[in-house]
N, C-alpha and C positions, 0 to 999 in steps of 0.2 A: 504494499499500500504506500503510495507516494504521499509525502508530507511537505508542506510549504512553511517556511519561516517568514513571518511577516505580521502586519497589523490587520486586524479585522475591521471592516467598514460596513456599516448597514446601508440598506437602500435609502432610508430616510436621511442619513447624513449626506449621501451622494446627491439626492434630490435638492437638499438645502444648499449644498455647495454650488450646484448648477444655478439655482436661483440667485445666489450671492454674486456669481460672476456674470449674470445677465442672460442666462438661457430662459426661455419661456417655460411655464409649468407644463408637465406632461398631461396630455388629455386622453391618450390611448395606451394600451400595453406596449405597442411598438414605440411610441414616444418615450415611455418609461425606460425601455431598454436602451434607446439611443442616449437619453439623458444620463443614465448610469455610466455608459461607456464614455461619453464626453467628459463628465465630471471626474471620472477616475483618471483619464489621461491628463486633464487639467491639473489636478493636484499632484500627480507624479511629475509633470513637466515643471510646475511652479516650485517644487521642492528638490529638483535636480536628480530624481531617481528614474526618470522615464527610460533612459537608455539601458538600464540593467535590472529593472523591476518588472514583474508581470502581474496582471490582474486576474485572479483565479477564484473559483467558487470553492469553499471549504465547509467542513462540518466540525463544529466544536465538540469537545468531550461530552457536553450535555445534550448533544444531538441536534443542535440548531444549525441552520445554514446561513452563511454570510458570505460576503465578498472579502477577499484578502489581497492586500498589496504585498506580493511575495518578493522577498529579497534573496531567498535561497530555496533550494529543493534538495531533499535527501536522496534522490535517485539520479545519479549522473547519466543514466541511460534514458531518462524521460525524453521522448522525442520532442524536439523543438523548444525545450524550455530554456536552454542556454543560461541557466542560473547556477551560481556556485553551490557547492554542497556544504558549505560552512557559513556560519553567521558572519556578516560583514562587521567591521568596526563601527561603533556608534557615530563617529564623525560622518560616515556615509549616509546615514538615515536620520540624523538629528533634526533636519528641517522638516522631514515628513512626520516625524514623531510630534513635533510642535504644531504643525498644521492640523493634524488629526486630534490634537488635544490629549494625547496619551501620556501617562506618567511613567510607565515602565518600559522595559525592552520588548521587542517583538517576541512572539511565541511560535512554536511548531503546531501546525494544524493539518488534519487529514484532508487530502483532496477528495473530491467527489466525482 
């Protein structure tokens, strides 16, 4: 089972981020998917992690599903991931941590 190391992000946070940067509110499920994708790319670009982070769906230990801005992957053979298998130094993700309002380090989460 592949695991990602990163920060969990909710749909609601991504929708709010989109509104904050000027995107219109989502009116349909397709709009919602587009907004989530645009907001994730926006926050990753604004915090300098876009070139080496990935946006993936994960499952928490409590069984809830969220989005994850992944900074590493535990499976070096995962096709197309191009993520390191080790946690990066905090300096590489500090701006992302602050933008997301997180207090602690990223965690490992199971991919779905």
